[in-house]
ROTI-381658 format. One record per atom (N, C-alpha, C): residue in three letters; atom name; x, y, z. Coordinates in Angstrom, 2 decimals, padded with zeros to 5 digits. Example, Ala and Ser with C-alpha at 12.3 -4.5 7.8 and 13.67 -1.06 7.14 Angstrom:
rest	atom	east	north	up
ala	N	013.19	-005.69	007.80
ala	CA	012.30	-004.50	007.80
ala	C	013.20	-003.30	007.80
ser	N	012.85	-002.25	007.08
ser	CA	013.67	-001.06	007.14
ser	C	012.90	000.03	007.87
This chain:
rest	atom	east	north	up
met	N	059.83	-110.08	-060.85
met	CA	059.04	-110.44	-059.34
met	C	057.84	-111.16	-059.42
ser	N	057.72	-112.17	-058.24
ser	CA	056.99	-112.77	-057.81
ser	C	055.54	-112.55	-057.15
gln	N	054.74	-113.04	-057.07
gln	CA	053.59	-112.01	-057.11
gln	C	053.31	-112.21	-055.06
asp	N	054.31	-113.46	-054.81
asp	CA	054.83	-113.28	-052.72
asp	C	055.35	-111.76	-052.77
ile	N	056.23	-111.64	-053.48
ile	CA	056.87	-110.32	-053.28
ile	C	056.56	-108.92	-053.24
ile	N	055.19	-109.16	-054.43
ile	CA	054.70	-107.94	-054.64
ile	C	053.18	-107.89	-053.68
asn	N	052.96	-108.82	-053.01
asn	CA	052.22	-108.44	-052.23
asn	C	052.23	-109.01	-050.67
glu	N	053.59	-108.65	-050.53
glu	CA	054.83	-108.16	-049.20
glu	C	054.21	-106.36	-049.16
val	N	055.30	-106.38	-050.58
val	CA	055.72	-104.39	-050.99
val	C	054.00	-103.87	-050.81
tyr	N	053.37	-104.56	-051.44
tyr	CA	051.31	-104.42	-051.12
tyr	C	051.03	-103.83	-049.38
phe	N	051.42	-104.99	-049.12
phe	CA	051.02	-105.37	-047.36
phe	C	051.98	-104.06	-046.93
leu	N	053.67	-103.86	-046.65
leu	CA	054.52	-103.59	-046.34
leu	C	053.56	-101.27	-046.24
leu	N	053.27	-100.70	-048.05
leu	CA	052.49	-099.77	-048.52
leu	C	051.73	-099.48	-047.63
ser	N	050.61	-100.39	-047.14
ser	CA	049.10	-100.48	-046.72
ser	C	049.70	-100.17	-045.26
ser	N	050.61	-100.68	-044.68
ser	CA	051.39	-099.94	-043.28
ser	C	051.60	-098.40	-042.93
ile	N	052.53	-098.06	-044.12
ile	CA	053.06	-097.05	-044.06
ile	C	051.48	-096.10	-043.95
leu	N	050.44	-096.29	-045.15
leu	CA	049.75	-095.32	-045.32
leu	C	049.05	-095.52	-043.81
met	N	048.98	-096.96	-043.27
met	CA	048.16	-096.58	-042.17
met	C	048.56	-095.74	-040.91
gly	N	049.75	-095.79	-041.14
gly	CA	050.88	-095.06	-040.18
gly	C	050.54	-093.30	-040.34
ile	N	050.66	-093.29	-041.36
ile	CA	049.83	-091.71	-041.91
ile	C	048.43	-091.25	-041.42
ile	N	047.80	-092.36	-041.75
ile	CA	045.97	-092.18	-041.34
ile	C	046.17	-092.02	-039.99
ile	N	046.69	-092.75	-039.05
ile	CA	046.49	-093.22	-037.82
ile	C	046.89	-091.50	-036.95
thr	N	048.33	-091.31	-037.85
thr	CA	049.00	-089.70	-037.51
thr	C	048.33	-088.44	-037.58
phe	N	047.67	-088.50	-038.70
phe	CA	046.89	-087.44	-039.88
phe	C	045.62	-087.36	-038.41
val	N	044.83	-088.71	-038.48
val	CA	043.03	-088.55	-037.03
val	C	044.14	-088.19	-036.15
tyr	N	045.05	-088.89	-035.36
tyr	CA	044.90	-087.18	-034.61
tyr	C	046.02	-086.07	-034.22
asp	N	046.44	-085.85	-035.10
asp	CA	046.35	-084.65	-035.49
asp	C	045.23	-084.04	-034.93
phe	N	044.16	-083.78	-035.72
phe	CA	042.73	-083.60	-035.45
phe	C	042.20	-083.40	-033.96
leu	N	042.69	-084.72	-033.13
leu	CA	042.92	-084.25	-032.15
leu	C	043.15	-083.05	-031.49
leu	N	044.86	-082.96	-031.75
leu	CA	045.46	-082.10	-031.11
leu	C	044.82	-081.21	-031.70
ile	N	044.54	-080.50	-032.16
ile	CA	043.91	-079.27	-033.23
ile	C	042.46	-079.10	-031.99
trp	N	041.42	-080.21	-031.66
trp	CA	040.69	-079.96	-030.62
trp	C	040.91	-079.24	-029.41
arg	N	042.14	-080.21	-028.87
arg	CA	042.74	-079.86	-027.98
arg	C	043.40	-078.43	-027.85
arg	N	043.24	-078.22	-028.86
arg	CA	043.96	-076.66	-028.94
arg	C	042.89	-075.00	-028.94
leu	N	041.18	-076.06	-029.39
leu	CA	041.09	-074.76	-029.62
leu	C	039.93	-075.03	-028.24
leu	N	039.84	-076.47	-027.55
leu	CA	039.05	-076.35	-026.30
leu	C	040.12	-076.92	-025.25
arg	N	040.38	-076.48	-024.32
arg	CA	041.29	-077.14	-023.75
arg	C	040.79	-077.91	-022.77
his	N	040.81	-079.23	-022.44
his	CA	040.65	-080.47	-021.58
his	C	041.64	-080.66	-020.24
ser	N	041.03	-080.81	-019.28
ser	CA	040.91	-081.89	-017.80
ser	C	042.05	-082.89	-018.27
pro	N	042.62	-083.17	-017.61
pro	CA	043.82	-084.08	-017.82
pro	C	043.00	-085.78	-018.14
phe	N	042.15	-085.64	-017.51
phe	CA	041.31	-087.05	-017.40
phe	C	040.08	-087.01	-018.36
phe	N	039.97	-085.71	-019.21
phe	CA	039.29	-085.98	-020.50
phe	C	040.42	-086.17	-021.77
val	N	041.36	-085.24	-021.64
val	CA	042.60	-085.62	-022.84
val	C	042.78	-087.22	-022.66
ser	N	042.71	-088.21	-020.95
ser	CA	043.34	-089.37	-021.17
ser	C	041.90	-090.24	-021.90
leu	N	040.70	-089.47	-021.69
leu	CA	039.12	-090.14	-022.40
leu	C	039.48	-090.17	-023.42
glu	N	039.86	-089.49	-024.06
glu	CA	039.89	-089.13	-025.82
glu	C	041.09	-090.49	-026.04
asp	N	042.57	-089.96	-025.87
asp	CA	043.38	-090.66	-025.73
asp	C	042.92	-092.36	-026.46
phe	N	042.14	-092.58	-024.88
phe	CA	042.02	-094.14	-024.87
phe	C	041.26	-094.24	-026.15
val	N	039.83	-093.56	-026.24
val	CA	039.36	-093.80	-027.18
val	C	039.83	-093.74	-028.38
phe	N	040.34	-092.86	-028.88
phe	CA	041.55	-093.53	-030.09
phe	C	041.84	-094.25	-030.10
trp	N	043.15	-094.85	-029.46
trp	CA	043.93	-095.81	-029.77
trp	C	043.28	-096.92	-029.78
val	N	041.86	-097.08	-028.84
val	CA	041.31	-098.51	-029.35
val	C	040.69	-098.79	-030.23
ala	N	040.34	-097.03	-030.77
ala	CA	039.58	-097.19	-032.65
ala	C	040.70	-097.44	-033.78
cys	N	041.97	-097.16	-033.16
cys	CA	043.44	-097.42	-033.26
cys	C	043.69	-098.49	-033.87
ala	N	043.42	-099.16	-032.53
ala	CA	043.86	-101.08	-032.44
ala	C	043.13	-101.85	-033.54
ile	N	041.62	-101.24	-033.30
ile	CA	040.72	-102.38	-034.37
ile	C	040.93	-102.02	-035.27
ala	N	041.18	-100.66	-035.86
ala	CA	041.51	-100.27	-037.61
ala	C	043.07	-101.08	-037.75
val	N	043.70	-101.55	-037.10
val	CA	045.18	-101.93	-037.58
val	C	044.75	-103.79	-037.69
phe	N	043.36	-104.14	-036.58
phe	CA	043.58	-105.29	-036.51
phe	C	042.93	-105.51	-037.58
tyr	N	042.03	-105.18	-038.53
tyr	CA	040.93	-104.50	-039.65
tyr	C	042.25	-104.92	-040.69
met	N	042.93	-104.24	-040.56
met	CA	043.63	-103.75	-042.12
met	C	044.46	-105.45	-041.93
leu	N	045.40	-105.85	-040.83
leu	CA	045.61	-107.31	-040.82
leu	C	045.13	-108.54	-040.96
tyr	N	044.00	-108.52	-040.47
tyr	CA	042.72	-109.19	-040.75
tyr	C	042.78	-109.50	-042.16
glu	N	042.45	-107.90	-042.96
glu	CA	042.11	-108.25	-043.98
glu	C	043.65	-108.88	-045.48
glu	N	044.07	-108.22	-045.08
glu	CA	046.19	-107.51	-045.89
glu	C	046.38	-109.51	-045.36
asn	N	046.32	-109.26	-044.26
asn	CA	047.86	-111.16	-044.15
asn	C	046.73	-112.06	-043.59
asp	N	045.79	-112.38	-043.43
asp	CA	044.97	-113.07	-042.82
asp	C	045.17	-113.31	-040.88
gly	N	045.25	-111.77	-040.34
gly	CA	045.18	-111.80	-039.15
gly	C	046.90	-112.26	-038.27
ile	N	048.00	-112.66	-039.36
ile	CA	049.24	-113.19	-039.19
ile	C	050.25	-111.32	-038.97
leu	N	050.58	-111.40	-037.44
leu	CA	050.88	-109.97	-037.31
leu	C	052.39	-109.94	-037.49
arg	N	052.97	-109.42	-038.73
arg	CA	054.30	-109.12	-039.09
arg	C	055.15	-108.30	-038.69
trp	N	056.10	-108.21	-038.14
trp	CA	057.41	-107.26	-037.42
trp	C	057.54	-105.95	-038.55
phe	N	057.67	-106.33	-039.98
phe	CA	057.71	-105.40	-040.64
phe	C	056.59	-104.57	-040.97
ala	N	055.17	-105.18	-040.60
ala	CA	053.91	-103.98	-040.49
ala	C	053.98	-103.04	-039.51
val	N	054.00	-103.44	-038.83
val	CA	054.49	-103.09	-037.30
val	C	055.46	-101.51	-037.68
phe	N	056.52	-102.23	-038.02
phe	CA	057.70	-100.55	-038.66
phe	C	057.37	-100.14	-039.63
gly	N	056.27	-100.87	-040.45
gly	CA	056.35	-099.80	-041.53
gly	C	054.62	-099.15	-041.42
ala	N	054.30	-098.71	-039.70
ala	CA	053.27	-097.99	-039.41
ala	C	054.11	-096.28	-038.78
ala	N	055.28	-097.43	-038.17
ala	CA	055.43	-096.41	-037.02
ala	C	056.38	-095.92	-038.21
met	N	057.14	-096.59	-039.51
met	CA	057.89	-095.04	-040.49
met	C	056.67	-094.33	-040.73
gly	N	055.45	-094.75	-041.28
gly	CA	054.23	-093.51	-041.87
gly	C	054.13	-092.89	-040.88
met	N	054.16	-092.84	-039.25
met	CA	053.69	-092.37	-038.62
met	C	054.64	-090.69	-038.30
leu	N	056.35	-091.61	-037.94
leu	CA	057.50	-090.76	-038.60
leu	C	057.65	-090.02	-039.94
ile	N	057.36	-090.82	-041.19
ile	CA	057.26	-089.38	-042.40
ile	C	056.52	-088.47	-041.92
tyr	N	054.74	-089.28	-041.73
tyr	CA	054.11	-087.90	-041.41
tyr	C	054.34	-086.74	-040.55
lys	N	054.58	-086.86	-039.30
lys	CA	055.18	-085.78	-038.42
lys	C	056.45	-085.08	-039.10
arg	N	057.53	-085.67	-039.83
arg	CA	058.41	-084.99	-039.53
arg	C	057.71	-084.14	-040.78
val	N	057.55	-084.40	-041.33
val	CA	056.83	-083.50	-043.36
val	C	055.71	-082.52	-042.71
ile	N	055.24	-082.65	-042.50
ile	CA	053.59	-081.88	-042.29
ile	C	053.16	-081.88	-041.19
gly	N	053.04	-083.41	-039.75
gly	CA	052.60	-083.08	-039.19
gly	C	052.30	-082.08	-038.08
asn	N	053.71	-081.50	-037.48
asn	CA	053.91	-080.58	-036.77
asn	C	053.23	-078.43	-037.79
his	N	053.57	-078.41	-038.34
his	CA	053.09	-077.19	-038.70
his	C	051.60	-077.72	-039.43
phe	N	050.66	-078.74	-039.84
phe	CA	049.36	-078.39	-040.46
phe	C	049.11	-078.34	-038.45
val	N	048.94	-079.00	-037.51
val	CA	048.69	-078.85	-036.55
val	C	048.40	-076.84	-035.82
lys	N	049.66	-076.55	-036.48
lys	CA	049.50	-074.94	-035.90
lys	C	049.19	-074.50	-037.04
ile	N	049.21	-074.44	-038.01
ile	CA	048.76	-073.55	-039.42
ile	C	046.52	-073.74	-038.82
ile	N	046.63	-074.99	-039.07
ile	CA	044.90	-075.14	-039.35
ile	C	044.00	-074.93	-037.77
ser	N	045.01	-075.01	-036.11
ser	CA	044.42	-074.62	-035.32
ser	C	044.46	-072.83	-035.15
thr	N	045.30	-072.31	-036.03
thr	CA	045.63	-070.70	-035.94
thr	C	044.54	-070.61	-036.71
cys	N	044.53	-071.13	-037.72
cys	CA	042.69	-070.60	-038.84
cys	C	041.99	-070.52	-037.65
ile	N	041.58	-071.47	-037.74
ile	CA	040.21	-071.93	-036.55
ile	C	040.31	-070.83	-035.54
glu	N	041.08	-070.22	-034.66
glu	CA	041.18	-069.91	-033.93
glu	C	041.21	-068.27	-034.51
lys	N	041.53	-067.83	-035.71
lys	CA	041.20	-066.63	-035.88
lys	C	039.80	-066.26	-037.04
glu	N	039.21	-067.18	-037.08
glu	CA	037.80	-067.35	-037.37
glu	C	036.91	-066.95	-036.46
ile	N	037.38	-067.88	-035.45
ile	CA	036.75	-067.70	-034.18
ile	C	036.44	-066.33	-033.39
tyr	N	037.64	-065.75	-033.79
tyr	CA	037.82	-064.67	-033.64
tyr	C	036.91	-063.75	-034.12
val	N	037.18	-063.42	-035.40
val	CA	036.25	-062.84	-036.44
val	C	034.95	-062.99	-035.84
ile	N	034.67	-064.00	-036.03
ile	CA	033.05	-064.26	-035.50
ile	C	032.43	-063.90	-034.61
arg	N	033.16	-063.54	-033.31
arg	CA	033.08	-062.90	-032.33
arg	C	032.88	-062.07	-032.21
lys	N	033.87	-061.30	-033.29
lys	CA	033.57	-059.68	-033.51
lys	C	032.50	-059.37	-033.74
ile	N	031.98	-060.03	-034.85
ile	CA	030.62	-059.12	-035.76
ile	C	029.49	-059.98	-034.67
leu	N	029.80	-060.98	-034.14
leu	CA	028.43	-060.92	-033.16
leu	C	028.26	-059.91	-032.03
gly	N	029.04	-059.94	-032.15
gly	CA	029.51	-058.97	-030.76
gly	C	028.97	-057.37	-030.92
phe	N	029.05	-057.21	-032.18
phe	CA	029.09	-056.53	-033.21
phe	C	027.54	-055.98	-032.89
leu	N	026.91	-057.11	-033.70
leu	CA	025.72	-057.45	-033.70
leu	C	024.87	-057.17	-032.80
phe	N	024.96	-058.14	-032.06
phe	CA	024.31	-058.03	-030.67
phe	C	024.80	-056.94	-029.56
lys	N	025.43	-056.18	-030.38
lys	CA	025.94	-054.90	-029.16
lys	C	024.72	-053.78	-028.59
pro	N	023.43	-053.97	-029.13
pro	CA	021.82	-053.32	-028.93
pro	C	021.19	-053.77	-028.05
ile	N	021.52	-055.66	-028.76
ile	CA	020.77	-056.19	-027.37
ile	C	021.23	-056.46	-026.26
ile	N	022.57	-056.77	-026.30
ile	CA	023.27	-056.28	-024.42
ile	C	022.97	-055.48	-024.37
trp	N	022.89	-054.08	-024.73
trp	CA	022.29	-052.66	-024.05
trp	C	021.24	-052.94	-023.40
leu	N	020.34	-053.49	-024.10
leu	CA	018.92	-053.20	-023.68
leu	C	019.06	-054.18	-023.14
leu	N	019.71	-054.91	-022.59
leu	CA	019.72	-056.06	-021.49
leu	C	020.31	-055.60	-020.47
lys	N	021.21	-054.94	-020.41
lys	CA	021.63	-054.38	-018.99
lys	C	020.90	-052.92	-018.74
lys	N	020.39	-052.72	-019.49
lys	CA	019.40	-051.32	-018.94
lys	C	018.01	-052.17	-018.73
leu	N	017.38	-052.82	-019.22
leu	CA	016.49	-053.97	-018.55
leu	C	017.20	-054.88	-017.27
lys	N	018.17	-055.09	-016.62
lys	CA	019.09	-055.77	-015.85
lys	C	018.92	-054.63	-014.68
lys	N	019.47	-053.47	-015.18
lys	CA	019.33	-052.41	-014.01
lys	C	017.60	-051.93	-013.59
phe	N	016.75	-051.39	-014.69
phe	CA	015.35	-051.29	-014.45
phe	C	014.65	-052.39	-012.78
cys	N	014.66	-053.42	-013.10
cys	CA	014.40	-054.38	-012.48
cys	C	015.04	-054.30	-011.21
thr	N	015.94	-053.76	-011.48
thr	CA	017.10	-054.18	-009.56
thr	C	016.33	-053.02	-008.98
asp	N	016.21	-052.03	-009.77
asp	CA	015.96	-050.70	-008.89
asp	C	014.57	-050.94	-008.09
leu	N	013.64	-051.89	-009.70
leu	CA	012.34	-051.58	-009.47
leu	C	012.52	-052.45	-007.57
leu	N	013.32	-053.67	-007.77
leu	CA	012.20	-055.00	-006.87
leu	C	013.44	-054.04	-005.70
lys	N	014.36	-053.12	-005.16
lys	CA	014.72	-051.85	-004.33
lys	C	013.16	-051.60	-004.15
lys	N	013.07	-050.50	-005.21
lys	CA	011.82	-050.14	-004.32
lys	C	010.66	-051.33	-003.37
gln	N	010.33	-051.93	-004.23
gln	CA	009.59	-052.51	-003.89
gln	C	009.73	-052.92	-002.06
arg	N	011.05	-053.80	-001.91
arg	CA	011.48	-053.69	-000.58
arg	C	011.21	-052.76	000.08
lys	N	011.69	-051.57	-000.37
lys	CA	011.62	-050.64	000.71
lys	C	010.18	-050.64	000.84
leu	N	008.85	-050.40	-000.14
leu	CA	007.33	-050.51	000.11
leu	C	006.88	-051.51	001.16
ala	N	007.28	-052.59	000.90
ala	CA	007.00	-053.86	001.66
ala	C	008.09	-053.38	003.20
lys	N	008.73	-052.74	003.43
lys	CA	009.09	-052.40	004.44
lys	C	008.30	-051.56	005.44
tyr	N	008.30	-050.58	004.75
tyr	CA	007.37	-048.59	004.97
tyr	C	005.88	-049.64	005.23
thr	N	005.53	-050.83	004.22
thr	CA	004.18	-051.32	004.08
thr	C	003.92	-051.93	006.03
lys	N	004.82	-052.85	005.93
lys	CA	005.49	-053.55	007.13
lys	C	005.23	-052.98	008.25
lys	N	005.65	-051.76	008.64
lys	CA	005.96	-051.05	010.08
lys	C	005.09	-050.16	010.12
lys	N	004.10	-049.94	009.14
lys	CA	002.73	-048.87	008.98
lys	C	001.86	-050.32	009.56
leu	N	001.74	-051.16	009.21
leu	CA	001.03	-052.45	009.19
leu	C	001.08	-052.75	011.17
thr	N	002.34	-052.73	010.95
thr	CA	002.36	-053.16	012.42
thr	C	002.09	-052.03	014.05
val	N	002.61	-050.91	013.69
val	CA	001.89	-049.64	014.13
val	C	000.31	-049.63	014.26
cys	N	-000.55	-050.13	013.23
cys	CA	-001.69	-050.16	013.57
cys	C	-002.52	-051.40	014.31
ile	N	-001.50	-052.74	013.73
ile	CA	-001.72	-053.67	014.56
ile	C	-001.82	-053.41	016.40
lys	N	-001.16	-052.36	017.21
lys	CA	-000.43	-052.35	017.79
lys	C	-001.60	-051.21	018.26
met	N	-002.11	-049.82	018.08
met	CA	-002.97	-049.36	018.80
met	C	-004.59	-049.86	018.44
leu	N	-004.83	-051.12	017.43
leu	CA	-005.99	-051.67	017.27
leu	C	-005.83	-052.56	018.40
lys	N	-005.03	-053.60	019.20
lys	CA	-004.56	-053.92	020.70
lys	C	-004.89	-052.77	021.55
ile	N	-003.95	-051.32	021.54
ile	CA	-004.31	-051.06	022.90
ile	C	-005.84	-050.22	022.52
thr	N	-006.24	-049.84	021.67
thr	CA	-007.48	-049.94	021.65
thr	C	-008.53	-050.55	022.44
leu	N	-008.25	-052.17	021.49
leu	CA	-009.43	-053.20	022.25
leu	C	-009.45	-053.54	023.84
cys	N	-007.75	-053.20	023.95
cys	CA	-007.52	-053.29	025.83
cys	C	-008.25	-052.19	026.08
lys	N	-008.09	-051.41	025.62
lys	CA	-009.24	-049.96	026.88
lys	C	-010.45	-050.23	026.75
his	N	-011.02	-050.90	025.91
his	CA	-012.70	-051.10	025.82
his	C	-013.16	-052.43	026.37
């Protein structure tokens, strides 16, 4: 085989690998979205940033491997790599990883909930105590205001008589 054909095959394999890498990284973005729900604005923003980064990576690969010349078989190679990855690994990978992470988060929450249960109980009791204290303080302030008002009225009446 001539060196030119070997270089073209190498370039095609690089394109296929680039497609696999792009799809693999996008799967992590999908896992992130499954764990934390996003608004459509943030989904669009994430996609925009991701595809800009992918365009830069593909441009760099084209620049390094083929002197910046766009070759259609490279585009088809990247698409083929994406398709191969999605068919073989992609859908299962996202489901398995996101389910495992969700279960780990669930277990961690249960453990932390158990560990912090006495603190939460204490905080609830403290809140109730403070609420009751505030109610009593308001009643006392109201009572004191009434008494002072009566005293002021009596003082005015006494001063007016003299």
